[in-house]
BAKOL-250941 format. One record per atom (N, C-alpha, C): x, y, z. Coordinates in steps of 0.02 Angstrom, whole numbers, padded with zeros to 5 digits, always signed. Atoms other than C-alpha are relative to their C-alpha. Layout:
BEGIN
XYZ...
END
This chain:
BEGIN
+00042-00060+00000+00000+00000+00000+00044+00062+00000-00041-00061+00006+00080+00163-00058-00029+00056+00043+00021-00055-00042+00073+00324+00041-00058+00038-00032+00058-00036+00024-00095+00411+00024-00051-00043-00035+00048+00044+00033-00179+00260-00056-00059-00014+00046+00062+00009-00038-00359+00234-00002-00024-00072-00006+00037+00063-00001-00439+00071+00050-00072+00017+00022+00069-00016-00016-00629+00069+00059-00043-00063-00001+00052+00051+00002-00778-00042+00093-00065+00030+00025+00065-00024-00024-00963-00019+00125-00048-00059+00005+00051+00052-00009-01102-00129+00192-00065+00033+00021+00067-00023-00020-01288-00109+00220-00034-00056+00039+00035+00048-00041-01389-00194+00356-00071+00023+00013+00070-00014-00014-01574-00203+00397-00008+00016+00075+00012-00019-00070-01624-00110+00557-00074+00011+00013+00072-00008-00009-01813-00122+00538-00022-00026+00069+00022+00023-00067-01892-00131+00713-00061-00045-00005+00061+00041+00001-02030-00252+00760-00063+00042-00010+00065-00033+00006-02206-00203+00708-00030+00004+00070+00025-00013-00067-02291-00129+00860+00044+00049+00038-00044-00051-00029-02143-00016+00899-00029+00069-00012+00024-00068+00012-02198+00165+00925+00043+00036-00052-00035-00040+00050-02152+00285+00784+00015+00069+00027-00023-00066-00025-02059+00449+00812-00008+00052-00055-00002-00055+00047-02080+00618+00732-00060+00046+00000+00060-00041+00000-02258+00680+00751-00035-00004+00068+00036-00001-00063-02338+00734+00914-00073-00019-00008+00071+00013+00011-02510+00713+00835-00014-00073-00017+00011+00070+00019-02483+00530+00790-00031-00038+00058+00034+00042-00050-02596+00407+00881+00010-00073-00020-00009+00071+00013-02551+00223+00894+00071-00018-00018-00066+00025+00015-02399+00115+00862+00003-00024-00072-00007+00023+00069-02331+00047+00698-00043-00062-00011+00046+00054+00016-02450-00072+00611+00026-00046-00055-00028+00041+00054-02339-00142+00474+00062+00032-00028-00061-00025+00032-02187-00117+00363-00015+00011-00074+00007-00015+00072-02205-00028+00196+00065-00013-00036-00067+00012+00028-02018-00029+00160+00049-00003+00058-00046+00011-00056-01873-00086+00270+00044+00060+00014-00048-00052-00021-01757+00030+00366+00070-00031-00001-00068+00025+00006-01571+00015+00337+00049+00046+00035-00059-00038-00020-01405+00071+00407+00056-00018-00048-00057+00011+00044-01252+00091+00296+00064+00021+00037-00065-00017-00028-01070+00091+00350+00050+00007-00057-00054-00012+00047-00935+00168+00241+00065+00004+00040-00064+00002-00036-00760+00127+00302+00056+00019-00049-00056-00022+00041-00607+00216+00232+00064-00005+00041-00063+00007-00034-00425+00183+00274+00057+00024-00045-00060-00022+00036-00262+00266+00222+00058-00002+00050-00053+00008-00049-00105+00210+00311-00028-00018+00068+00026+00011-00068-00142+00221+00497-00066+00035+00013+00062-00039-00010-00292+00336+00472-00060-00040-00022+00063+00033+00015-00468+00264+00477-00058+00045+00019+00062-00036-00017-00639+00346+00472-00059-00043-00022+00061+00038+00017-00815+00277+00466-00060+00047+00002+00062-00038+00004-00977+00359+00411-00057-00050+00003+00058+00043-00008-01139+00278+00469-00063+00040-00016+00064-00031+00018-01302+00327+00385-00056-00044+00026+00052+00038-00036-01461+00276+00478-00070+00025-00019+00070-00018+00011-01646+00272+00435-00035+00009+00068+00029-00016-00066-01696+00353+00600-00015+00074+00002+00014-00071-00011-01770+00518+00658+00062+00034+00027-00060-00028-00030-01615+00548+00763+00026-00048+00053-00029+00039-00054-01502+00478+00898+00023+00047+00054-00027-00038-00056-01447+00537+01068+00075-00010+00004-00072+00003-00005-01265+00570+01109+00023-00062+00039-00017+00061-00037-01264+00426+01233+00002-00061-00045+00001+00056+00048-01311+00304+01095+00061+00004-00046-00058-00009+00044-01177+00378+00981+00064-00022+00034-00061+00019-00036-01043+00356+01113+00005-00076+00007-00001+00072-00006-01092+00174+01137+00020-00032-00066-00016+00027+00066-01083+00141+00949+00074+00011-00015-00070-00015+00012-00915+00227+00935+00046-00046+00040-00042+00042-00043-00843+00130+01081+00001-00072-00026+00004+00069+00025-00904-00035+01009+00041-00009-00064-00036+00005+00063-00832-00001+00837+00075+00009+00010-00071-00009-00014-00667+00063+00905+00030-00064+00030-00024+00061-00031-00649-00094+01011+00004-00057-00052+00005+00055+00048-00696-00206+00864+00052+00004-00055-00043-00005+00059-00591-00136+00721+00051+00057+00003-00053-00049-00010-00486+00007+00789-00011+00069-00029+00013-00068+00022-00569+00158+00708-00008+00044+00061+00006-00042-00060-00544+00299+00834-00070+00030+00006+00068-00025-00013-00704+00363+00914-00014+00065-00037+00012-00065+00032-00681+00539+00844-00004-00006-00076+00004+00011+00072-00672+00464+00669-00063-00034-00022+00064+00034+00015-00848+00390+00676-00056+00050+00005+00055-00048+00002-00996+00497+00625-00065-00037-00015+00067+00029+00010-01179+00443+00641-00045+00052-00031+00041-00048+00038-01296+00525+00515-00070-00027-00010+00070+00019+00011-01482+00491+00540-00031+00042-00056+00032-00035+00056-01591+00537+00391-00056+00046+00023+00054-00039-00030-01727+00612+00505-00068-00018-00028+00066+00023+00021-01871+00508+00439-00049+00006+00058+00052-00006-00050-02037+00529+00531-00046-00062+00002+00037+00063-00001-02097+00350+00502+00045-00057+00022-00046+00049-00028-01961+00260+00598-00010-00006+00075+00013+00017-00070-01947+00193+00775+00019+00054+00050-00019-00040-00058-01948+00292+00935+00050-00040+00041-00042+00036-00047-01818+00252+01066+00074+00013-00004-00072-00010+00008-01649+00309+01002+00026+00067+00027-00022-00066-00023-01646+00489+01060+00003+00004+00076+00002-00005-00073-01693+00467+01241-00034+00064+00021+00034-00058-00028-01747+00611+01350+00033+00065-00024-00023-00067+00017-01733+00789+01286-00051+00048+00030+00046-00043-00037-01808+00928+01393-00054+00032-00044+00055-00032+00035-01979+00984+01334-00029-00040-00057+00024+00040+00057-01999+00850+01200-00016-00071+00024+00023+00065-00024-02090+00683+01218+00040-00059-00028-00041+00055+00023-01943+00576+01161+00005-00053+00055-00006+00055-00048-01932+00405+01244+00061-00042-00018-00058+00042+00009-01785+00289+01267-00020-00073+00000+00015+00071+00004-01796+00106+01215+00067-00037+00007-00066+00032-00011-01643+00019+01295+00009-00064-00040-00005+00063+00035-01681-00148+01214+00015+00011-00074-00010-00016+00071-01692-00074+01039+00071+00027-00010-00068-00028+00005-01531+00024+01069+00053-00055+00006-00049+00054-00009-01438-00130+01131+00008-00042-00063-00002+00039+00062-01484-00226+00975+00035+00039-00055-00029-00041+00053-01435-00082+00861+00076+00008+00009-00073-00005-00012-01264-00061+00944+00035-00063-00025-00030+00063+00022-01227-00244+00912-00002-00006-00076+00006+00003+00073-01291-00230+00732+00052+00044-00033-00047-00047+00030-01183-00078+00694+00072-00021+00011-00067+00028-00012-01030-00155+00775+00014-00056-00049-00008+00055+00047-01057-00310+00669+00009+00024-00071-00006-00027+00067-01079-00206+00512+00071+00028-00011-00067-00027+00005-00915-00117+00546+00052-00056-00005-00045+00057+00004-00827-00283+00576-00002-00032-00069+00010+00027+00068-00899-00348+00412+00037+00044-00050-00032-00046+00047-00840-00192+00321+00077-00005+00004-00073+00004-00007-00664-00212+00392+00030-00059-00036-00023+00059+00036-00652-00381+00307-00004+00009-00076+00012-00011+00071-00701-00309+00138+00041+00057-00029-00039-00057+00024-00575-00167+00123+00039-00018-00064-00035+00010+00063-00502-00149-00051+00025+00067-00026-00024-00064+00029-00402-00018-00149-00057+00036-00036+00056-00038+00027-00517+00122-00202+00023+00069-00023-00011-00069+00022-00526+00292-00284-00061+00041+00019+00053-00044-00024-00630+00442-00227-00008+00059-00047+00014-00059+00039-00715+00581-00322-00063+00034+00025+00056-00038-00027-00840+00717-00283-00031+00044-00054+00035-00042+00048-00970+00815-00380-00059+00035+00031+00058-00039-00024-01115+00936-00362-00054+00002-00053+00057-00009+00044-01288+00953-00435-00054+00040+00036+00056-00036-00030-01456+01036-00401-00061-00045+00001+00062+00037-00008-01612+00952-00334-00057+00050+00008+00054-00049-00001-01765+01055-00374-00067-00036+00002+00068+00027-00002-01946+01019-00330-00015-00046+00058+00013+00042-00059-01925+00917-00170-00010+00045+00061+00005-00042-00059-01890+01042-00031-00015+00073-00016+00011-00072+00004-01945+01221-00002-00001+00027+00071+00002-00031-00066-01928+01342+00142-00071-00002+00027+00068+00012-00024-02076+01296+00250-00030+00058+00038+00027-00060-00033-02093+01464+00337-00013+00056-00049+00009-00051+00051-02079+01572+00181+00014-00032-00068-00011+00039+00061-02104+01464+00026+00015+00042-00062-00011-00042+00059-02098+01610-00095+00068+00034+00001-00061-00041-00003-01949+01711-00033+00053-00026+00050-00047+00025-00049-01865+01608+00103+00061-00033-00032-00061+00028+00028-01686+01547+00077-00006-00076-00010-00002+00072+00015-01652+01374+00003+00070-00020-00019-00063+00030+00023-01504+01261-00026-00019-00063-00038+00020+00056+00043-01547+01148-00173+00060-00043-00021-00060+00035+00023-01369+01085-00189+00003-00072+00024-00017+00069-00016-01330+00901-00195+00076-00007-00005-00071+00015+00001-01151+00857-00147+00008-00076+00005-00003+00072+00006-01097+00681-00189+00072-00024+00000-00065+00033-00001-00946+00573-00148-00008-00069-00031+00001+00066+00032-00915+00424-00263+00063-00037+00020-00055+00044-00020-00805+00281-00200+00000-00059-00047-00004+00053+00051-00748+00164-00340+00053-00052+00017-00054+00049-00002-00651+00002-00346+00048+00014-00058-00051-00015+00051-00500-00009-00462-00024-00013-00071+00029+00010+00066-00611-00064-00606-00051+00053-00017+00046-00055+00014-00714+00095-00593-00072-00014+00019+00068+00014-00023-00866+00013-00514-00012+00032+00067+00012-00035-00063-00948+00113-00374-00012-00048+00058+00009+00038-00063-00925+00033-00203-00054+00034+00042+00046-00038-00042-01021+00171-00115-00009+00070-00029+00014-00070+00018-01100+00341-00147-00030+00034+00061+00027-00041-00054-01126+00471-00010-00035+00059-00031+00038-00057+00026-01263+00596-00052-00020+00046+00057+00017-00049-00050-01293+00756+00045-00049+00050-00031+00052-00046+00024-01455+00853+00018-00046+00015+00059+00038-00021-00059-01560+00951+00143-00074+00007-00010+00074-00007+00000-01747+00925+00169-00028-00048+00052+00036+00046-00045-01861+00854+00303-00032-00056-00041+00033+00056+00034-01913+00679+00244-00070-00011+00029+00067+00001-00030-02095+00711+00287-00054+00001-00053+00055+00008+00049-02194+00663+00134-00059-00033+00035+00053+00036-00036-02292+00544+00246-00022+00039+00062+00028-00040-00055-02405+00619+00379-00002-00040+00065+00008+00033-00065-02441+00579+00561-00051-00057-00002+00051+00053+00006-02584+00468+00502+00031-00066-00023-00033+00061+00024-02462+00345+00426+00026-00041+00060-00024+00045-00053-02429+00196+00541+00042-00058-00027-00043+00051+00030-02321+00095+00422+00073+00024+00003-00071-00016-00002-02133+00092+00446+00025+00014-00070-00025-00019+00066-02047+00181+00302+00059+00046+00006-00058-00044+00004-01884+00268+00255-00015+00063-00041+00021-00059+00036-01984+00401+00160+00042+00008-00064-00031-00008+00066-01905+00479+00004+00074-00018-00003-00069+00024+00005-01721+00445+00050+00004-00075-00013+00001+00072+00012-01762+00259+00057-00023-00016-00070+00024+00012+00068-01858+00268-00107+00055+00017-00050-00055-00017+00044-01709+00354-00188+00052-00056-00002-00049+00055-00003-01591+00216-00129-00026-00060-00039+00028+00058+00034-01709+00081-00193+00004+00008-00076-00004-00014+00071-01716+00163-00364+00072-00006-00025-00071+00002+00019-01527+00183-00371+00027-00072+00000-00024+00069-00003-01499+00002-00321-00027-00044-00056+00022+00036+00059-01600-00056-00470+00050+00006-00057-00050-00013+00052-01463+00019-00578+00069-00022+00022-00064+00020-00030-01315-00013-00462-00014-00046+00059+00021+00044-00055-01367-00166-00360+00055-00017+00050-00055+00016-00046-01194-00191-00282+00026+00061+00037-00025-00062-00029-01171-00010-00229-00039+00017+00063+00033-00022-00062-01208+00053-00053-00008+00076-00004+00015-00071+00004-01293+00223-00055-00016+00026+00070+00010-00030-00066-01283+00332+00101-00030+00069-00007+00032-00065+00001-01402+00478+00125+00019+00038+00063-00011-00045-00057-01349+00623+00236-00040+00063-00011+00045-00058+00006-01466+00768+00272+00039+00064+00010-00035-00064-00003-01408+00947+00246-00042+00054+00033+00036-00057-00028-01499+01112+00271-00075-00016+00002+00069+00024-00003-01665+01044+00332-00041+00030+00057+00036-00026-00058-01711+01140+00491-00063+00038-00018+00058-00039+00022-01829+01257+00397-00021-00019-00071+00017+00024+00068-01852+01152+00238-00038-00065+00005+00039+00062+00001-01983+01019+00204-00036-00006-00067+00039+00012+00061-02098+00948+00070-00070+00031+00005+00068-00025-00014-02247+01046+00139-00032+00034-00060+00028-00039+00056-02267+01156-00015+00017-00030-00068-00016+00032+00064-02205+01036-00149-00037-00065-00011+00034+00064+00008-02293+00871-00114-00072+00012-00024+00069-00004+00025-02457+00841-00204-00048-00037+00046+00040+00039-00047-02518+00716-00076+00049-00034+00048-00043+00033-00049-02452+00620+00073-00010-00076-00004+00009+00070+00016-02447+00447-00003+00067-00032-00017-00061+00035+00018-02318+00314-00042+00017+00011-00074-00014-00018+00070-02337+00356-00227+00040+00065-00003-00036-00064-00002-02278+00531-00185+00070-00010+00028-00066+00017-00026-02135+00459-00083+00044-00025-00058-00039+00028+00056-02081+00363-00238+00016+00054-00051-00013-00053+00048-02098+00515-00350+00059+00043+00022-00056-00040-00025-01983+00617-00239+00065-00040+00001-00060+00043+00001-01864+00470-00221+00030-00004-00069-00025+00003+00069-01852+00458-00410+00033+00066-00020-00030-00065+00016-01816+00645-00422+00070+00005+00029-00067-00002-00031-01671+00632-00299+00047-00049-00035-00042+00051+00032-01606+00472-00380+00022+00023-00069-00017-00024+00066-01610+00553-00552+00059+00048+00001-00055-00048-00005-01496+00695-00497+00064-00034+00024-00058+00038-00022-01381+00573-00406+00033-00034-00060-00027+00034+00059-01360+00473-00567+00035+00049-00047-00029-00051+00043-01325+00631-00665+00069+00022+00026-00064-00023-00029-01189+00689-00545+00050-00057-00001-00046+00057+00001-01115+00514-00529+00035-00008-00067-00028+00011+00067-01089+00505-00716+00055+00048-00018-00050-00051+00016-00980+00661-00714+00058+00002+00050-00052-00001-00052-00871+00621-00562+00063-00035-00025-00065+00030+00015-00686+00588-00591+00033-00018+00067-00028+00023-00063-00605+00484-00454+00076-00004-00003-00072+00006-00007-00426+00480-00391+00017-00049+00056-00017+00054-00046-00334+00346-00294+00029+00024+00066-00029-00025-00062-00262+00459-00159-00046+00052+00032+00040-00050-00035-00342+00567-00026+00014-00002+00074-00013-00006-00072-00324+00628+00152-00062-00020+00040+00053+00015-00047-00428+00561+00295+00016+00035+00066-00012-00035-00063-00449+00663+00454-00066+00007+00037+00061-00008-00040-00571+00689+00596+00015+00039+00063-00005-00033-00064-00602+00794+00749-00069+00010+00029+00063-00009-00037-00738+00810+00881+00013+00051+00054-00006-00049-00054-00764+00958+00997-00066+00007+00036+00059-00009-00042-00884+00979+01141-00021+00074-00002+00026-00068-00003-00996+01133+01144-00056+00003+00052+00055-00014-00046-01113+01209+01272-00045+00052-00032+00048-00045+00033-01268+01286+01193-00041+00035+00054+00035-00037-00053-01340+01425+01303-00075+00001-00010+00073+00000+00001-01524+01414+01347-00025+00072+00006+00026-00068+00002-01626+01570+01313-00040+00018+00062+00044-00024-00052-01722+01676+01436-00072-00005-00025+00069+00009+00022-01904+01626+01424-00044+00056+00028+00048-00047-00029-02052+01743+01447-00032-00030+00062+00035+00026-00058-02156+01728+01603-00053-00050-00023+00050+00050+00018-02282+01587+01608-00063+00034-00026+00059-00036+00023-02422+01715+01588+00008+00024-00071-00013-00025+00068-02340+01790+01433+00000-00058-00049-00002+00058+00045-02308+01618+01358-00070-00027-00015+00068+00025+00009-02487+01563+01386-00042+00050-00040+00035-00051+00040-02550+01728+01315+00019-00006-00074-00021+00010+00069-02445+01701+01158-00034-00060-00031+00034+00060+00024-02517+01527+01141-00073+00014-00016+00070-00016+00011-02694+01594+01158-00009+00044-00062+00004-00043+00059-02663+01730+01028+00009-00039-00065-00013+00040+00060-02593+01606+00903-00058-00048-00014+00058+00043+00010-02739+01488+00932-00058+00039-00030+00053-00043+00027-02859+01632+00898+00013+00015-00074-00018-00014+00070-02766+01678+00737-00012-00061-00044+00010+00062+00038-02772+01497+00680-00074-00010-00014+00072+00010+00010-02959+01487+00707-00028+00051-00050+00022-00051+00048-02984+01650+00611+00018-00020-00071-00020+00023+00067-02887+01579+00464-00045-00057-00024+00045+00055+00019-02994+01422+00466-00069+00026-00018+00066-00027+00013-03154+01523+00476-00004+00038-00066-00001-00038+00063-03101+01630+00328+00020-00043-00059-00019+00048+00052-03053+01475+00229+00063+00022-00036-00065-00018+00027-02875+01530+00206+00032-00060-00035-00033+00054+00037-02754+01428+00100+00027-00053+00048-00027+00054-00040-02693+01261+00162+00069+00017+00027-00066-00019-00022-02516+01329+00170+00000+00048+00059+00004-00048-00054-02563+01476+00280-00026-00033+00064+00027+00035-00058-02665+01365+00395+00053-00046+00030-00051+00046-00025-02522+01240+00407+00054+00038+00038-00049-00040-00034-02396+01376+00454-00026+00023+00068+00031-00023-00063-02517+01445+00586-00006-00057+00050+00006+00059-00044-02546+01269+00654+00066-00016+00033-00065+00016-00029-02361+01238+00678+00022+00053+00051-00017-00052-00049-02342+01406+00767-00036-00013+00066+00037+00018-00061-02476+01352+00890+00037-00058+00035-00037+00056-00029-02381+01189+00915+00064+00024+00032-00061-00027-00028-02221+01287+00943-00011+00037+00065+00015-00037-00061-02302+01399+01072-00017-00047+00057+00016+00050-00051-02368+01246+01164+00065-00033+00026-00064+00029-00020-02193+01170+01164+00039+00050+00043-00035-00051-00039-02123+01335+01229-00021-00002+00074+00025+00004-00068-02233+01320+01383+00031-00060+00036-00030+00059-00030-02167+01144+01413+00075+00009+00011-00072-00012-00008-01987+01200+01385+00014+00041+00062-00010-00043-00059-02005+01333+01519+00001-00042+00064+00005+00042-00060-02053+01201+01646+00060-00049+00003-00053+00051+00000-01922+01073+01591+00069+00029+00009-00066-00030-00001-01776+01194+01579+00008+00055+00052+00001-00053-00050-01812+01302+01730+00067+00010+00034-00063-00005-00037-01646+01263+01814+00061-00013-00045-00056+00015+00045-01538+01233+01658+00027+00064-00031-00032-00057+00032-01412+01357+01588+00024-00015-00070-00024+00019+00066-01350+01260+01438-00013-00074-00013+00005+00070+00020-01360+01096+01343+00067-00018-00033-00065+00022+00025-01199+01001+01308-00009-00049-00058+00001+00045+00058-01171+00919+01139+00068+00005-00035-00064-00002+00034-01035+00908+01006-00007+00015-00074-00007-00010+00072-00981+00958+00831+00055-00047-00025-00049+00046+00027-00880+00846+00716+00018+00019-00072-00024-00007+00068-00775+00865+00559+00029-00066-00022-00024+00063+00027-00742+00714+00450+00023+00012-00072-00027-00010+00067-00629+00726+00298+00004-00066-00036+00002+00061+00040-00663+00593+00166+00033+00015-00067-00035-00017+00062-00530+00631+00037-00021+00070-00023+00018-00066+00027-00598+00772-00073-00062+00031+00031+00062-00024-00030-00759+00790+00029+00009+00008+00075-00004-00012-00072-00767+00867+00203-00070+00007+00028+00065-00004-00034-00916+00841+00318+00008+00038+00065+00004-00033-00065-00958+00959+00459-00066-00022+00031+00059+00028-00032-01079+00870+00575-00026+00044+00056+00032-00040-00051-01200+00977+00674-00055-00040+00034+00054+00036-00035-01314+00904+00809-00065+00038-00007+00063-00037+00006-01496+00945+00784-00011+00029-00069+00030-00022+00062-01574+01052+00651+00020+00072-00019-00019-00066+00023-01479+01198+00573-00044+00024-00057+00041-00031+00052-01568+01319+00456+00042+00013-00063-00033-00009+00065-01528+01358+00274+00055+00053+00004-00050-00054-00001-01437+01522+00310+00065-00023+00034-00060+00025-00035-01318+01434+00431+00040-00046-00045-00034+00048+00043-01278+01295+00309+00033+00036-00059-00029-00037+00055-01252+01416+00165+00062+00038+00021-00058-00037-00024-01133+01519+00271+00059-00047+00010-00055+00048-00011-01030+01367+00322+00030-00022-00067-00026+00023+00064-01016+01308+00142+00036+00056-00038-00030-00056+00037-00977+01480+00072+00067+00021+00030-00060-00025-00033-00844+01522+00201+00053-00054+00012-00049+00054-00007-00759+01352+00207+00054+00007-00054-00054-00003+00048-00589+01350+00124+00003-00062-00044+00001+00061+00040-00627+01176+00056-00060+00001-00047+00053-00010+00049-00729+01176-00105-00059-00048+00005+00053+00049-00006-00829+01020-00066-00014-00014+00073+00019+00005-00071-00895+01050+00110-00075-00014+00003+00070+00017-00009-01058+00966+00158-00017+00003+00074+00023-00003-00070-01155+01002+00318-00048-00058+00012+00043+00057-00018-01232+00849+00400-00040+00019+00062+00045-00013-00057-01382+00889+00509-00014-00064+00038+00018+00057-00043-01435+00776+00653+00060-00044+00016-00059+00041-00009-01255+00716+00667+00012-00016+00073-00020+00026-00066-01226+00610+00823-00046+00017+00057+00041-00022-00056-01357+00698+00928-00060+00040-00026+00059-00040+00018-01533+00772+00916-00017+00045+00059+00011-00047-00054-01545+00929+01021-00044+00059-00022+00049-00051+00018-01681+01027+00931+00022+00046-00056-00010-00048+00054-01689+01174+00813+00051+00053+00017-00046-00056-00005-01554+01305+00783-00023+00056-00047+00027-00051+00045-01658+01448+00709+00050+00057-00011-00039-00060+00011-01573+01597+00628-00037+00059+00031+00029-00059-00034-01605+01772+00695-00065+00022-00031+00062-00020+00034-01737+01808+00563-00059-00042+00023+00054+00044-00023-01839+01658+00622-00020+00016+00071+00018-00021-00068-01829+01712+00803-00042+00063-00002+00037-00063+00005-01890+01885+00753-00071-00012-00026+00065+00015+00029-02034+01809+00653-00043-00043+00045+00038+00042-00045-02085+01694+00795-00027-00063-00033+00021+00061+00034-02090+01537+00688-00008-00058+00049+00007+00060-00040-02134+01365+00753+00066-00022+00029-00065+00024-00022-01951+01318+00761+00030+00045+00054-00027-00047-00049-01903+01476+00856-00036-00006+00067+00039+00007-00061-02043+01455+00982+00018-00064+00037-00013+00065-00032-01997+01273+01013+00075-00013+00011-00072+00007-00012-01808+01302+01019+00017+00023+00070-00019-00022-00067-01729+01311+01192+00058+00049+00001-00064-00035+00001-01581+01414+01133-00005+00076-00008-00004-00072+00010-01527+01595+01131-00001+00017-00074+00009-00020+00069-01553+01696+00973+00064-00003-00041-00063+00002+00037-01369+01690+00927+00027-00071-00007-00024+00068+00001-01359+01499+00930+00026-00019-00069-00022+00018+00067-01345+01484+00740+00067+00033-00015-00064-00035+00010-01207+01615+00734+00056-00034+00039-00049+00035-00042-01117+01525+00875+00023-00065-00033-00017+00063+00031-01125+01357+00786+00040+00010-00064-00037-00014+00062-01067+01431+00620+00072+00019+00015-00067-00023-00018-00919+01516+00702+00043-00059+00024-00036+00058-00027-00868+01358+00796+00016-00050-00056-00009+00047+00054-00893+01249+00643+00054+00023-00049-00051-00027+00045-00787+01363+00532+00070-00007+00029-00065+00008-00033-00646+01361+00658+00024-00072-00005-00018+00071+00006-00649+01171+00657+00020-00018-00072-00016+00014+00070-00650+01165+00467+00070+00026-00018-00065-00028+00016-00497+01277+00459+00057-00039+00032-00052+00040-00033-00404+01161+00578+00005-00070-00028+00002+00069+00025-00448+01004+00481+00051-00012-00055
END
């Protein structure tokens, strides 16, 4: 093995939970899962160059808690020697997957399922061990494209910022066949509504299934980008599995287009770093003020319904009511807390650099990180390693959006994360 040469492998495993497991993602959902529409998967991409090793894990889950991430990292490090700071977990943020991986987060009804987590840790450790046996010489290449028609800014669909960019890493064997493809695109995978009780990976899973019809031996990893204020709310025609497939085909089509233009090289640097951060909790209004805000928003919502306003306007007003209700719960849950501890991560995969943010950054934050990074192919991975809520930008706090009302953080949280993330990128 020559200096700088890359070895790579990728495996995919089934992580579908038992039917009857509660589903995570919608507070309005009633009942547990009733069946499986399409299986949930986890993918492990393992890269090695000399003594350096990194692993990217993509998961069909709403999110994971930092405690779960640490357990997975420890298990994989013990099994195959990848250092803990070189392992990044990237949930897709589907809303039709199992509850139980996030655990308790103040103000939110997340539940912890120790049994499900124990099984998943063993599965992911096994997947990494499997991948370590399949390492082979590889070449890496990166490309960009545009995905239009899936996501739109859900608070301001006409004028709100968007990041339609698809960033893609192609990992080939020495015969030019793709071992793995990492795709990064930002949008809430919420084609399916709270009424759906079938387990599903939503449009990221549909995209993978379409791609595997053309490249059946390739492992496709989806990582979510600027999705905190982006969803399918204003682009979907209906909330059905046919619509899931339509969006999946749209994403897969652009992935194929970019893949065909990527030029790979046999050498590349691997690097990683993890840093702890303390996110300051904001000063909440008094309980009377918070309940008054909730009442005002409920009144506005009813007025919109009475006047038969558009579905989009009613949906935005509905989420603001939900956010105001969460704010009341946050006040009670965080009464004695000053900050929430989590972490940021940078993972360099040859020509592609990932900056992993915990929770849900907004479009402006992601665009700033990508624009100011000195590396041309920088992708922001949302929900990385931890789910700690929304990171609204200052404009969203001023507008009092659902995300701002339900966020526990100070108004400068997005600026703080961007500054910290940029500093890490420059050190990578």
